Backbone bond lengths (Angstrom), bond angles and torsions (degrees), N, CA, C in turn:
res aa  C-N    CA-C-N  psi(-1)  N-CA   C-N-CA  omega(-1)  CA-C   N-CA-C  phi
1 M - - - 1.409 - - 1.525 109.38 -
2 I 1.311 115.69 129.41 1.463 122.19 -177.80 1.533 107.77 -110.08
3 I 1.338 115.10 126.87 1.465 121.18 178.70 1.523 107.71 -101.08
4 R 1.299 114.62 125.88 1.450 118.44 179.98 1.530 108.64 -104.47
5 E 1.300 115.65 139.63 1.454 121.32 178.44 1.528 109.35 -87.30
6 P 1.357 118.04 149.83 1.466 120.10 178.99 1.518 110.23 -62.94
7 R 1.253 114.22 156.45 1.453 119.02 -177.58 1.523 110.88 -67.79
8 L 1.304 115.75 144.83 1.458 122.01 179.36 1.528 111.30 -70.53
9 Q 1.316 117.40 -28.19 1.456 120.17 -178.44 1.529 111.42 -64.76
10 Q 1.309 118.46 -36.83 1.453 120.86 178.99 1.525 110.67 -64.93
11 R 1.304 119.27 -40.75 1.461 124.36 -179.52 1.527 110.77 -71.02
12 T 1.330 117.47 -34.59 1.448 121.50 -179.66 1.522 110.53 -63.98
13 G 1.278 119.21 -40.32 1.458 122.71 178.70 1.525 111.13 -65.51
14 A 1.312 118.46 -39.33 1.463 122.13 179.31 1.521 110.19 -68.98
15 A 1.316 117.91 -38.84 1.463 121.24 179.40 1.526 110.58 -65.28
16 L 1.317 117.77 -39.62 1.461 121.29 178.05 1.530 110.45 -64.16
17 F 1.328 116.88 -40.77 1.458 120.68 177.36 1.534 110.92 -63.20
18 E 1.321 117.56 -41.78 1.475 121.80 178.11 1.521 111.10 -62.94
19 V 1.311 118.11 -39.48 1.464 122.12 178.40 1.532 109.93 -65.13
20 L 1.321 117.17 -42.43 1.460 120.51 178.65 1.535 111.50 -63.35
21 V 1.306 117.46 -41.57 1.470 121.48 178.64 1.529 109.54 -65.14
22 A 1.321 117.47 -45.17 1.466 120.89 179.24 1.525 111.24 -62.78
23 F 1.314 116.75 -41.24 1.462 120.62 178.74 1.534 110.70 -64.27
24 T 1.317 117.62 -40.65 1.461 121.73 177.79 1.530 110.83 -62.45
25 I 1.300 117.60 -43.65 1.472 121.77 178.05 1.522 109.88 -63.51
26 L 1.305 117.47 -42.83 1.463 121.64 -179.93 1.535 111.09 -64.14
27 V 1.317 118.08 -43.44 1.465 121.40 179.08 1.526 110.73 -64.88
28 T 1.316 117.54 -41.38 1.462 121.35 179.15 1.528 110.57 -63.69
29 A 1.323 116.95 -44.33 1.472 120.29 178.22 1.528 110.91 -64.14
30 G 1.304 117.83 -40.42 1.467 121.00 178.31 1.518 112.41 -64.76
31 A 1.320 116.86 -40.91 1.466 120.66 178.58 1.524 110.36 -65.42
32 T 1.325 117.03 -37.11 1.466 120.86 177.74 1.517 111.15 -65.20
33 V 1.310 117.14 -43.14 1.468 120.87 178.31 1.528 110.63 -62.38
34 V 1.311 117.02 -42.29 1.470 120.83 178.91 1.525 110.62 -64.52
35 A 1.331 117.68 -40.83 1.463 121.06 178.78 1.530 110.84 -64.53
36 F 1.336 117.56 -42.20 1.466 120.89 177.75 1.532 111.10 -63.68
37 A 1.318 116.81 -41.95 1.466 120.20 179.40 1.526 110.75 -65.03
38 S 1.307 117.16 -40.53 1.466 120.99 178.59 1.524 110.93 -64.37
39 E 1.303 117.26 -43.60 1.472 121.06 179.06 1.527 110.91 -65.49
40 A 1.312 117.59 -38.79 1.471 120.72 177.94 1.530 110.70 -64.45
41 A 1.309 117.64 -41.79 1.467 120.76 177.98 1.527 110.99 -65.04
42 S 1.322 116.93 -39.46 1.458 120.85 178.31 1.534 111.02 -66.47
43 A 1.311 117.29 -42.25 1.467 120.79 178.28 1.524 110.55 -64.15
44 N 1.313 116.92 -38.12 1.460 121.14 177.97 1.527 110.85 -64.05
45 A 1.311 117.33 -42.16 1.473 121.17 179.06 1.526 110.75 -65.33
46 R 1.345 117.22 -42.40 1.472 120.10 177.60 1.524 110.85 -63.33
47 S 1.307 116.64 -40.27 1.463 120.77 179.37 1.526 111.42 -63.51
48 R 1.301 116.94 -42.76 1.469 120.27 178.17 1.525 111.74 -65.02
49 A 1.329 117.05 -39.04 1.466 120.20 178.74 1.527 110.82 -65.48
50 R 1.326 117.50 -41.32 1.466 120.47 177.97 1.526 111.11 -66.53
51 E 1.320 116.14 -39.14 1.462 119.28 178.27 1.531 110.63 -63.46
52 R 1.315 117.21 -42.45 1.461 121.52 178.56 1.529 110.15 -63.39
53 S 1.325 116.80 -41.61 1.459 121.53 178.37 1.531 110.98 -62.76
54 M 1.308 116.93 -42.16 1.469 120.37 179.33 1.530 110.92 -67.01
55 R 1.320 117.73 -38.24 1.476 120.32 177.39 1.518 110.67 -63.14
56 D 1.336 116.68 -43.48 1.466 120.65 178.82 1.526 111.20 -64.08
57 A 1.337 116.68 -43.56 1.462 120.56 178.99 1.524 110.86 -64.42
58 S 1.313 117.14 -39.32 1.463 120.78 178.68 1.524 111.36 -65.04
59 A 1.319 116.89 -40.72 1.469 120.33 178.25 1.529 110.32 -64.17
60 F 1.336 117.18 -40.35 1.458 119.93 178.56 1.530 110.69 -65.90
61 L 1.336 116.80 -42.32 1.460 119.70 -179.41 1.528 111.17 -66.70
62 E 1.325 117.05 -32.69 1.464 119.91 174.63 1.530 110.54 -63.19
63 A 1.317 117.24 -38.21 1.466 120.43 177.25 1.529 110.77 -67.86
64 V 1.329 117.16 -39.91 1.465 120.79 178.23 1.529 110.30 -63.76
65 A 1.309 117.01 -35.51 1.468 120.90 -179.75 1.529 111.73 -62.64
66 L 1.310 117.60 -19.28 1.467 121.29 178.61 1.529 112.42 -89.33
67 W 1.320 117.85 -8.42 1.450 120.58 -178.80 1.527 110.58 -63.48
68 P 1.312 117.76 141.18 1.467 119.87 174.48 1.533 110.45 -74.92
69 R 1.287 114.98 171.54 1.464 122.20 -178.18 1.538 112.29 -54.85
70 A 1.323 117.29 -42.00 1.471 120.85 -178.65 1.526 111.53 -61.53
71 D 1.327 117.70 -40.75 1.465 120.47 178.57 1.528 110.86 -67.10
72 L 1.318 116.88 -40.72 1.462 119.43 177.85 1.529 110.72 -63.45
73 D 1.321 116.80 -40.56 1.467 119.74 177.68 1.528 111.58 -62.78
74 R 1.319 117.59 -37.41 1.470 121.26 178.66 1.530 111.90 -66.77
75 H 1.325 116.67 -26.71 1.462 120.74 -176.51 1.522 112.84 -100.43
76 L 1.319 118.61 14.19 1.462 120.13 178.94 1.527 110.25 -59.09
77 G 1.319 115.86 140.29 1.466 120.97 179.76 1.512 111.76 108.27
78 D 1.322 114.66 -169.10 1.466 122.50 -177.66 1.522 108.39 -110.74
79 R 1.337 116.57 125.28 1.459 120.19 -176.86 1.530 110.21 -150.89
80 P 1.338 116.53 153.85 1.462 118.94 174.22 1.525 110.00 -69.61
81 Q 1.286 115.67 142.36 1.462 121.43 179.96 1.524 107.29 -143.27
82 G 1.313 116.60 90.86 1.463 120.52 -177.59 1.525 110.21 67.00
83 A 1.318 115.98 -126.13 1.469 121.60 -179.59 1.518 112.23 -85.76
84 W 1.322 118.19 4.65 1.457 121.96 -174.42 1.525 111.23 -125.82
85 R 1.318 114.45 173.46 1.462 122.97 167.59 1.514 105.66 -112.83
86 M 1.307 115.84 127.95 1.461 120.48 -179.65 1.519 108.48 -113.38
87 Q 1.319 114.79 130.69 1.454 120.63 176.57 1.518 107.95 -118.88
88 V 1.326 115.97 124.62 1.457 122.26 178.37 1.525 107.50 -116.60
89 D 1.317 116.01 120.62 1.465 122.23 177.40 1.525 108.77 -121.35
90 R 1.337 115.41 153.75 1.460 120.63 176.80 1.536 107.35 -125.89
91 P 1.361 117.01 89.24 1.460 119.58 -177.38 1.530 113.49 -69.87
92 T 1.314 117.52 -28.56 1.461 122.34 175.55 1.529 106.91 -131.48
93 P 1.316 118.01 166.54 1.469 119.21 -178.41 1.532 114.46 -61.75
94 T 1.327 118.21 -17.98 1.466 119.46 -176.61 1.530 114.13 -116.41
95 L 1.330 118.04 -5.14 1.466 120.75 -177.98 1.523 111.12 -114.38
96 Y 1.320 115.07 138.18 1.463 122.92 175.89 1.530 108.00 -121.75
97 V 1.319 116.42 131.37 1.464 122.03 175.39 1.514 107.46 -106.60
98 I 1.338 115.92 122.29 1.469 120.95 -179.42 1.517 107.98 -115.14
99 V 1.337 115.18 127.18 1.463 121.92 178.58 1.517 107.19 -120.68
100 L 1.323 115.68 127.98 1.459 121.86 176.28 1.526 107.18 -110.75
101 A 1.338 116.07 120.89 1.460 121.52 -176.91 1.520 110.29 -122.55
102 D 1.310 115.66 157.42 1.460 122.11 175.40 1.525 108.05 -67.34
103 S 1.318 117.88 133.62 1.468 120.37 -174.66 1.526 112.69 -74.32
104 T 1.317 118.49 -21.66 1.461 119.15 -176.47 1.523 112.33 -82.47
105 N 1.321 118.00 -47.57 1.463 119.32 -177.10 1.529 112.65 -118.29
106 R 1.313 116.92 9.36 1.472 123.04 176.09 1.537 112.84 58.68
107 R 1.314 116.71 27.68 1.461 121.24 177.47 1.524 108.02 -77.87
108 E 1.322 116.05 126.61 1.467 120.46 -177.96 1.527 110.22 -66.75
109 L 1.324 115.87 126.80 1.452 121.28 179.31 1.526 111.02 -98.17
110 L 1.326 116.23 -52.65 1.460 121.04 -176.79 1.523 109.92 -140.30
111 R 1.324 115.19 150.88 1.458 121.58 177.65 1.521 107.27 -143.98
112 T 1.321 115.32 138.47 1.453 119.86 176.65 1.525 109.27 -147.00
113 T 1.309 115.99 160.78 1.458 122.53 175.70 1.515 107.73 -122.01
114 L 1.342 115.84 132.15 1.460 121.35 -177.74 1.525 109.56 -117.72
115 Y 1.306 115.80 143.85 1.466 121.70 175.07 1.518 108.57 -104.14
116 R 1.321 115.62 129.53 1.459 121.36 173.25 1.525 106.94 -132.65
117 P 1.321 117.89 118.53 1.471 119.60 -178.96 1.520 110.43 -64.77
118 Q 1.318 114.89 152.79 1.459 119.71 177.15 1.517 109.27 -71.24
119 P 1.325 116.62 145.81 1.460 119.50 175.43 1.534 109.71 -62.46
120 A 1.299 115.73 153.04 1.460 121.22 -176.49 1.516 112.01 -59.45
121 D 1.332 119.91 -37.56 1.457 121.38 -178.63 1.527 112.33 -67.31
122 E 1.351 118.67 -32.68 1.460 121.61 176.08 1.529 110.97 -69.19
123 E 1.326 116.70 -37.58 1.459 120.40 -179.92 1.522 110.97 -66.87
124 Q 1.315 117.92 -35.22 1.464 121.60 -179.33 1.533 110.81 -71.22
125 Q 1.324 117.88 -29.77 1.459 121.27 -179.06 1.520 111.29 -71.30
126 R 1.287 118.68 -23.06 1.460 121.94 -177.90 1.470 111.34 -81.99
């Protein structure tokens, strides 16, 4: 009895197909890793830009918090202020509400309430 082995040509074609499939899987996985890395770098850059914007807005609002009553009264209402929109309201005679918003999409960034006592001459008139 003679046992014959399968032809090598049939196996060679299957091996080439397996290599092509493996290479396709490897390329797809590599492209996915590159896309994830690119998105992570982009998200990191956006996060840093927003953080820088918030620091700048906070520094500006700290300066506004030092304004005397007369300056706050002059700035009542909604107006552009540099890269932001600033809204100053006076709900009571002694309280000022300041809102700092992004000028492009009007997204509120910071809000604070300040107390400024009434001048002595206004108190005497009441």
